[in-house]
C-alpha positions in Angstrom: 115.5 -87.6 63.3 119.6 -86.6 62.6 120.5 -82.7 62.6 123.4 -81.6 63.5 121.9 -79.7 66.5 118.6 -79.5 68.3 115.6 -78.1 66.2 114.7 -74.8 67.1 112.0 -73.2 69.2 110.3 -69.9 68.5 111.3 -67.4 71.0 108.3 -65.7 72.2 110.5 -63.3 75.2 110.7 -60.4 73.2 107.0 -59.9 73.8 106.7 -60.9 77.2 109.0 -63.1 79.7 106.2 -65.4 80.3 102.5 -66.1 80.6 103.2 -65.3 84.4 105.3 -62.4 83.6 103.9 -59.1 85.5 104.3 -57.5 82.1 101.8 -59.8 80.4 99.2 -59.4 82.9 99.7 -55.7 82.9 98.8 -55.8 79.1 96.2 -58.9 79.6 94.1 -56.3 82.1 94.8 -53.2 79.9 93.5 -55.2 77.0 90.4 -56.2 78.5 89.9 -52.8 79.4 90.2 -51.5 76.1 88.2 -53.3 74.7 85.3 -52.5 77.6 86.3 -49.2 76.5 85.3 -49.4 73.3 82.3 -50.8 73.6 81.5 -47.7 75.8 82.3 -45.9 72.7 80.3 -47.7 70.3 77.2 -47.0 73.1 77.7 -43.4 73.3 78.2 -43.3 69.3 75.4 -45.6 68.7 76.9 -47.7 66.6 74.4 -50.5 65.6 71.9 -50.5 62.8 69.8 -47.6 62.4 67.8 -47.6 59.0 67.9 -44.2 56.8 70.9 -42.7 58.8 72.2 -39.5 56.6 75.9 -39.3 56.4 76.8 -35.8 57.3 79.7 -34.4 58.9 78.7 -35.8 62.5 78.7 -39.3 60.9 81.8 -39.1 59.1 83.6 -37.6 62.4 82.2 -41.1 64.6 83.2 -43.1 61.6 86.8 -42.0 61.8 86.9 -41.7 65.5 85.3 -45.5 65.7 87.5 -46.8 63.4 90.9 -45.6 64.7 90.0 -46.8 68.0 88.7 -50.7 66.7 91.7 -50.6 64.1 94.1 -50.1 67.4 92.5 -52.2 69.4 92.5 -55.2 66.9 96.1 -54.7 66.8 97.0 -54.9 70.1 94.8 -58.1 70.6 96.3 -60.1 67.8 99.4 -60.0 69.3 98.2 -61.2 72.2 96.0 -63.9 71.0 98.7 -65.0 68.8 101.4 -64.7 72.0 99.0 -67.2 74.1 98.0 -69.4 71.0 102.3 -69.9 70.3 102.0 -71.8 73.7 98.7 -73.9 73.4 99.8 -75.2 70.2 103.0 -76.1 70.5 102.2 -77.8 74.3 98.4 -78.5 74.5 99.3 -79.8 78.2 100.0 -76.2 79.7 97.2 -75.5 81.5 98.2 -71.9 82.1 98.2 -71.3 78.4 94.8 -73.1 78.3 93.5 -70.8 81.3 94.7 -67.3 79.5 93.2 -68.2 76.1 89.7 -69.4 77.9 90.1 -65.8 79.6 91.1 -64.0 76.4 88.0 -65.6 74.4 85.5 -63.6 77.1 86.9 -60.4 75.8 87.0 -61.6 72.1 83.6 -62.4 72.2 82.9 -58.8 73.1 85.1 -57.7 69.9 83.2 -59.8 67.7 79.7 -58.4 68.6 81.4 -55.1 68.4 82.5 -55.9 64.7 79.5 -57.2 64.1 77.6 -54.0 65.3 80.2 -51.8 63.0 78.7 -54.4 60.0 75.6 -53.6 61.0 75.9 -49.6 61.5 77.7 -49.4 57.8 74.9 -51.0 56.4 72.8 -48.3 57.7 74.8 -45.6 55.8 75.1 -44.7 52.2 79.0 -46.2 52.0 79.6 -44.2 49.0 78.6 -40.9 50.6 80.9 -41.7 53.3 83.7 -43.0 51.4 83.9 -39.7 49.0 83.5 -37.4 52.5 86.2 -38.9 54.5 90.0 -39.8 53.3 90.1 -42.6 56.1 86.7 -44.2 54.7 88.5 -43.9 51.0 91.7 -46.0 52.2 89.2 -48.7 54.0 86.5 -48.4 50.6 86.8 -52.0 49.9 86.3 -53.3 53.3 83.1 -50.5 53.9 81.6 -51.8 50.7 82.0 -55.6 51.9 80.6 -54.8 55.2 77.3 -53.3 53.3 76.9 -55.9 51.6 78.4 -58.2 54.9 75.0 -56.3 56.8 72.3 -57.5 54.1 73.1 -60.8 55.7 72.6 -59.8 59.7 70.3 -61.3 62.1 68.8 -59.2 64.5 71.4 -57.1 66.8 70.0 -59.5 69.4 70.7 -62.6 67.5 74.0 -61.7 66.2 75.3 -60.4 69.8 73.6 -64.3 71.3 75.4 -65.9 68.6 78.6 -64.6 69.5 78.1 -65.6 73.5 76.9 -68.9 72.7 79.5 -69.6 70.0 82.4 -69.8 73.3 80.7 -72.6 74.4 79.7 -74.2 70.7 81.4 -74.0 68.0 85.0 -72.5 69.5 84.2 -75.0 72.5 84.3 -77.8 69.8 87.4 -76.4 67.8 89.0 -76.3 71.1 87.9 -80.3 72.1 89.7 -81.1 68.8 92.7 -79.4 68.8 93.1 -80.9 72.5 92.2 -84.6 71.7 94.3 -84.5 68.3 97.5 -83.0 70.0 97.6 -85.2 73.2 96.8 -88.5 71.2 99.6 -91.0 71.6 99.5 -94.3 69.4 102.1 -97.6 70.3 103.8 -98.5 67.1 106.7 -100.8 66.2 110.0 -98.9 65.5 113.5 -100.5 65.2 111.6 -103.9 66.8 110.5 -102.0 69.9 107.2 -100.8 70.3 107.1 -97.3 71.8 104.1 -94.5 72.8 104.5 -91.8 70.0 102.6 -88.5 69.3 100.6 -88.4 66.5 102.7 -85.7 64.7 105.4 -88.3 65.0 103.8 -91.2 63.8 102.1 -89.2 60.4 106.0 -88.1 60.0 106.6 -91.6 59.3 104.4 -91.8 56.4 107.9 -90.2 54.7 109.9 -93.0 56.0 111.8 -95.3 52.8 110.6 -98.3 54.1 107.0 -99.3 53.3 106.8 -101.5 56.1 107.7 -98.7 58.7 104.6 -96.7 56.9 102.3 -99.6 56.8 102.8 -99.8 60.8 102.4 -96.3 60.9 99.1 -95.6 58.7 97.7 -98.7 61.1 98.6 -97.2 64.2 97.3 -94.1 62.8 93.8 -95.6 61.8 93.6 -97.1 65.4 94.4 -93.9 66.8 91.4 -91.9 64.9 88.8 -95.0 65.7 89.5 -94.7 69.3 88.8 -90.9 69.7 86.3 -90.9 67.0 83.1 -90.7 68.6 84.0 -87.1 70.4 85.2 -86.4 67.1 82.5 -86.7 64.9 80.1 -85.3 67.6 82.3 -81.9 67.3 82.0 -82.3 63.8 78.4 -82.7 63.7 77.6 -79.6 66.3 80.0 -77.4 64.3 78.2 -78.1 61.0 74.6 -77.9 62.4 75.5 -74.5 63.9 77.1 -73.0 60.7 74.0 -74.3 58.9 71.9 -72.6 61.1 73.4 -69.8 60.8 73.4 -69.7 57.3 70.0 -69.9 57.2 68.9 -67.3 59.6 71.3 -64.6 57.8 69.8 -65.6 54.2 72.7 -67.2 52.5 71.1 -69.9 50.5 73.9 -71.9 51.7 77.0 -72.5 53.8 79.3 -72.3 50.5 77.7 -69.3 49.2 78.8 -67.8 52.5 82.5 -68.8 52.2 82.6 -67.6 48.7 81.6 -63.9 49.9 84.1 -64.6 52.5 86.4 -65.6 50.1 86.2 -62.8 47.8 85.2 -65.1 45.1 82.3 -66.0 43.1 80.6 -69.3 42.0 81.6 -69.1 38.4 85.4 -68.6 39.5 85.3 -71.7 41.8 83.3 -73.6 39.1 86.2 -72.5 36.2 88.5 -73.9 38.9 87.4 -77.3 40.3 86.5 -78.1 36.8 90.2 -77.7 35.2 91.0 -79.6 38.4 88.8 -82.5 37.4 90.2 -82.4 34.0 93.7 -83.0 35.2 92.8 -86.0 37.2 94.0 -88.3 34.6 97.5 -86.3 34.6 97.6 -86.8 38.3 96.7 -90.6 38.5 99.3 -90.9 35.7 101.9 -89.6 38.3 100.6 -92.3 40.8 101.2 -94.5 38.6 104.4 -93.9 37.5 105.5 -93.6 41.5 103.6 -97.5 42.0 106.2 -98.6 39.4 109.4 -97.1 41.1 108.4 -98.5 44.6 107.6 -102.1 42.5 103.9 -102.4 43.9 100.8 -102.6 41.8 98.9 -99.9 43.2 99.9 -97.6 45.8 98.1 -97.6 49.3 97.2 -94.5 50.8 100.4 -95.1 53.0 102.9 -95.0 50.0 101.5 -91.4 49.0 104.4 -89.6 50.8 106.9 -92.4 50.1 110.1 -90.8 49.1 111.9 -91.8 45.6 114.9 -91.0 43.8 118.0 -90.5 46.2 118.7 -87.2 48.0 122.4 -87.1 48.5 122.4 -85.2 51.8 120.2 -84.8 54.9 118.5 -81.5 54.6 119.8 -80.5 58.3 117.8 -77.4 59.5 121.0 -75.1 59.2 121.6 -76.1 55.7 118.1 -75.7 54.8 117.6 -72.1 56.2 121.1 -71.1 54.1 119.6 -72.7 51.0 116.3 -70.6 51.8 118.2 -67.5 52.5 120.3 -67.7 49.8 117.7 -68.5 46.9 115.6 -65.8 48.2 117.9 -63.6 46.8 117.7 -64.3 43.5 114.6 -62.8 43.8 115.0 -59.8 45.7 117.2 -58.5 48.8 114.3 -58.0 50.4 112.6 -61.2 50.5 116.6 -62.5 51.3 116.5 -60.4 54.2 113.2 -61.4 55.6 114.2 -65.0 55.8 117.6 -64.1 57.3 115.8 -62.1 60.2 113.3 -64.9 60.7 116.2 -67.7 61.2 118.3 -65.3 63.0 115.8 -64.0 65.7 114.1 -67.7 66.4 110.9 -66.8 64.3 110.6 -70.9 63.7 109.2 -73.2 65.8 110.4 -76.6 64.1 110.7 -79.6 66.6 107.3 -82.2 67.1 107.1 -83.2 70.5 104.3 -84.4 72.7 101.5 -81.8 73.2 102.4 -80.0 69.7 100.2 -80.1 66.9 100.7 -81.4 63.7 101.1 -79.7 60.6 102.6 -76.4 59.6 101.4 -72.6 59.7 102.8 -68.9 59.7 100.5 -66.3 61.0 101.7 -62.3 62.1 102.5 -61.4 65.7 103.2 -57.8 65.7 104.3 -55.3 62.7 106.7 -57.0 60.7 107.2 -59.8 62.7 105.5 -63.3 62.4 105.9 -66.6 64.0 106.0 -70.0 62.1 105.0 -73.6 63.1 106.5 -76.7 62.1 107.0 -80.0 62.7 110.1 -80.1 60.3 111.6 -83.2 58.3 115.1 -83.1 57.3 114.3 -84.1 53.6 113.3 -81.5 50.7 109.7 -81.4 51.6 110.5 -80.2 55.1 112.8 -77.3 53.0 109.5 -76.5 50.8 106.9 -76.3 53.7 109.6 -73.7 55.4 109.5 -71.7 52.3 106.2 -71.9 52.3 105.4 -70.7 55.4 108.2 -67.5 55.5 106.2 -67.1 51.9 103.2 -66.1 54.3 105.7 -64.1 56.6 106.7 -62.2 53.7 103.0 -61.6 52.9 102.5 -60.5 56.9 106.0 -57.7 55.9 103.9 -56.1 52.8 100.5 -56.0 55.1 102.3 -54.2 58.4 101.8 -50.6 57.0 98.2 -51.4 56.4 95.6 -50.8 59.2 93.9 -54.6 60.8 90.8 -53.7 58.7 93.0 -53.1 55.8 95.1 -56.4 56.6 92.2 -58.8 56.4 92.1 -60.8 53.3 90.6 -63.9 52.4 91.9 -67.5 52.2 91.9 -67.7 48.5 94.9 -65.0 48.4 96.4 -66.0 52.0 99.0 -68.3 49.7 99.9 -66.0 47.1 103.0 -65.7 48.7 103.6 -68.9 49.9 103.0 -70.7 46.9 105.3 -68.4 44.8 108.3 -69.0 47.5 108.4 -72.4 47.4 108.3 -72.4 44.0 111.2 -70.1 44.0 113.1 -73.2 46.1 111.9 -76.1 44.1 112.9 -74.2 40.8 116.7 -73.5 42.5 117.0 -77.4 44.0 116.0 -78.5 40.9 119.0 -77.0 38.7 121.5 -77.7 41.6 120.6 -81.4 41.6 121.6 -84.8 39.7 118.9 -86.9 38.3 118.6 -88.7 41.4 117.9 -85.7 43.4 115.8 -84.4 40.6 113.7 -87.0 41.0 113.1 -86.8 44.8 112.5 -82.7 44.5 109.9 -83.6 41.8 108.3 -86.0 43.9 108.0 -83.8 46.7 106.8 -81.6 44.6 104.1 -83.8 43.2 103.2 -85.2 46.3 102.0 -81.5 47.4 100.4 -81.0 43.9 98.2 -84.0 44.1 97.3 -83.2 47.8 95.7 -79.5 46.7 94.2 -80.5 43.5 93.1 -83.9 43.9 92.9 -85.0 47.8 91.4 -81.2 48.5 88.4 -81.9 45.8 87.9 -85.2 47.7 87.7 -82.9 50.9 85.4 -80.4 49.3 83.1 -83.3 47.8 83.2 -84.5 51.1 82.3 -81.5 53.6 79.8 -80.4 50.6 78.0 -83.9 51.3 78.1 -83.5 54.8 76.3 -80.3 55.0 73.7 -82.0 52.7 73.2 -84.9 55.0 73.5 -83.0 58.0 70.4 -81.0 57.0 68.4 -83.9 58.0 70.0 -85.5 61.1 73.7 -86.0 62.3 75.9 -88.5 61.4 77.6 -91.3 62.6 81.2 -92.3 62.6 80.8 -94.8 60.1 78.6 -92.6 57.7 81.5 -90.3 57.9 84.0 -92.6 57.3 81.9 -93.8 54.0 81.4 -89.8 52.8 85.2 -89.5 52.8 86.1 -92.7 51.4 83.2 -92.3 48.7 85.3 -89.2 47.7 88.6 -90.4 47.7 87.6 -93.2 45.1 86.0 -90.8 43.1 88.8 -88.5 43.2 91.9 -90.4 43.5 90.3 -93.0 41.4 92.4 -96.1 40.2 95.5 -94.2 41.3 95.4 -95.4 44.5 93.9 -99.1 46.2 90.6 -98.4 47.1 90.9 -101.0 49.4 93.5 -98.8 51.4 92.7 -95.6 52.2 92.3 -93.1 55.3 88.7 -93.1 56.1 89.3 -90.7 58.9 90.9 -88.3 57.0 87.5 -86.1 58.2 89.1 -86.4 61.9 92.5 -85.7 61.3 91.9 -82.1 59.1 91.8 -79.2 61.5 90.3 -77.4 59.0 86.9 -78.7 59.1 86.7 -77.9 62.9 86.0 -74.4 62.5 82.6 -72.7 62.4 84.1 -69.7 60.7 85.7 -71.5 58.6 83.7 -73.6 56.6 84.7 -74.9 52.9 88.7 -73.7 54.2 89.5 -76.4 51.1 89.2 -75.0 48.1 91.1 -72.1 49.0 94.5 -74.1 49.0 93.7 -75.1 45.5 93.0 -71.7 44.4 96.6 -70.2 46.2 98.8 -73.1 44.7 96.9 -72.4 40.8 97.2 -68.8 41.5 100.7 -68.4 42.8 101.6 -70.9 40.1 100.3 -68.4 37.5 101.6 -65.5 39.0 105.5 -67.1 39.0 104.7 -67.9 35.4 104.1 -64.1 35.0 107.5 -63.7 36.9 109.3 -65.6 34.5 108.2 -64.1 31.3 109.2 -60.4 32.7 111.0 -60.3 36.3 111.5 -56.9 36.4 108.0 -55.7 35.6 106.6 -58.2 37.6 108.8 -57.4 40.7 107.4 -53.5 40.1 103.8 -54.8 41.3 104.3 -58.0 43.5 104.9 -56.4 46.9 102.1 -53.5 45.9 99.7 -56.6 45.1 100.6 -58.6 48.5 99.9 -55.3 50.7 96.8 -54.6 48.6 95.0 -58.6 49.4 92.7 -57.3 51.6 91.9 -54.0 49.6 90.4 -55.8 46.3 88.7 -58.9 45.3 90.6 -61.9 43.9 89.3 -60.9 40.2 90.1 -57.0 40.3 93.8 -58.0 41.8 94.3 -61.1 39.3 93.5 -58.0 36.8 96.6 -56.3 37.5 98.3 -59.3 36.0 96.4 -60.0 33.0 94.4 -62.7 34.5 90.5 -63.3 34.2 89.9 -65.9 37.3 86.3 -66.8 35.8 87.4 -68.7 32.5 89.2 -72.1 33.1 91.9 -71.1 30.7 93.9 -69.6 33.4 93.6 -72.7 35.4 94.4 -75.1 32.9 97.3 -72.8 32.4 98.6 -73.3 36.2 98.3 -76.6 35.7 99.7 -77.3 32.6 103.2 -76.5 35.0 102.2 -79.4 37.3 101.4 -81.5 34.5 105.2 -80.6 32.8 106.5 -81.9 36.1 104.8 -85.1 35.7 106.2 -85.4 32.1 109.4 -85.0 33.6 109.0 -87.0 36.6 107.9 -89.8 33.7 111.5 -89.5 32.2 113.5 -89.7 35.0 111.7 -92.7 36.3 111.9 -94.3 32.9 116.0 -93.5 32.8 
């Protein structure tokens, strides 16, 4: 990787000097004590399921006292938890960070139990009467109504408490195992005629190499690596999915998918409308894949060709150049967005360097107030720039949420991608305008890569998980069976767009989204986010000034209304295919332009 300077690491010293500092130890102890005091307050006020509880002045006062205390504790705990995880995710060999995370986990269990008790208590109340009698309740009306509905799906208090306690050594433990195994996995791969031992993240980055033989060797090394660790990862997968199903059954959800739809604030009609529109778009995506195959002079793309660059970028996107470009182009939307991005780069919020022990992928997490941290494995191509813009979009979302309480900020995955897709689209349109035809081809290719992953590949991941849940009701699945399920889903979605003899059977092992008891069906919200974000960008283009007046407020309200209600502010009906088809039409136009450039 060639850049003019070392890729940046994020600066965590502005929070604490280090994990072994007295300041960290003092706050860690204080937060543990805060959670214990909150538990005592819950006991004092009998915050638990209490059938037929009348909403009177005493209950209103109790609600306001407990809610204020809970919001304060959630804020402080979030900062500490994110601080520790930033060390774990960039260096899973950091034993001190791993130990501190394990210690904190004990208190997080208590906090989870208290949250469940709060939900059960609210389920005992007439929340409409509570909302009518308290300004604080009015400000948290959406969360209260969601809690009321969720309370109907709680087990007994003893069962919920036990489930939270056991999760540390069951679901969460399997999640940590997956993270540790995958971040520490190194592979032997030939680079420039020499065999090197590289971390999985670096090997996966080779999928973007211009040399097909390099991509093939990296793909083969990756599959060999996943095969070596497939047994413990299959055990993790089987255990997590069984736990999710057992809990969904005992909480009286019809399925894990029904519980996921509730958590993501959409209904089955919305999901089916989106997936149906996606399926109708597959021929267009296969057209894109066939066109790419022609450029690469192959009869059919292999899996390792999916991310192959085409077109010619006249410059390497050095990280500093990427930063300057993002700041400048965000400014075409607003000074506020541009200023936010400039601050993120100046204050070292971004960890961009791939290195041993660091997990693969990219994400953004809120840290404190308006501050976020962006995790990336930067590649000096336009795709790397686009990823940075995407993650900074999440950070801008966090800025708009900063004045809300933690209970108001909690928003579903379906709406979490709203700002990130919007920001990514700003950057892509700007880059296309400044590029010659060869660069346009490279930029469109990078964009279509991402769209294909989010529409086609995520459908395959959804189908895989749906069928896995069905089969897991009978028994555990072997590594071979998991591979077969994944290949079946890939053939069904990619069709003749890929060589079906060169697919990726271990995508179930690679994707961390499968390995969380709290985030089942973590896939379709990304498709929702892409298409919703594109639809909003189209509204912005139609009437920029009107859109700007409502957009930041929309972002700040993503934890205060369901997706259909928020979409309605912009005249969008999520329950019909029309909106989703209109968003996919934007992608289809990119495919048309891509084909036209190829013909030239």
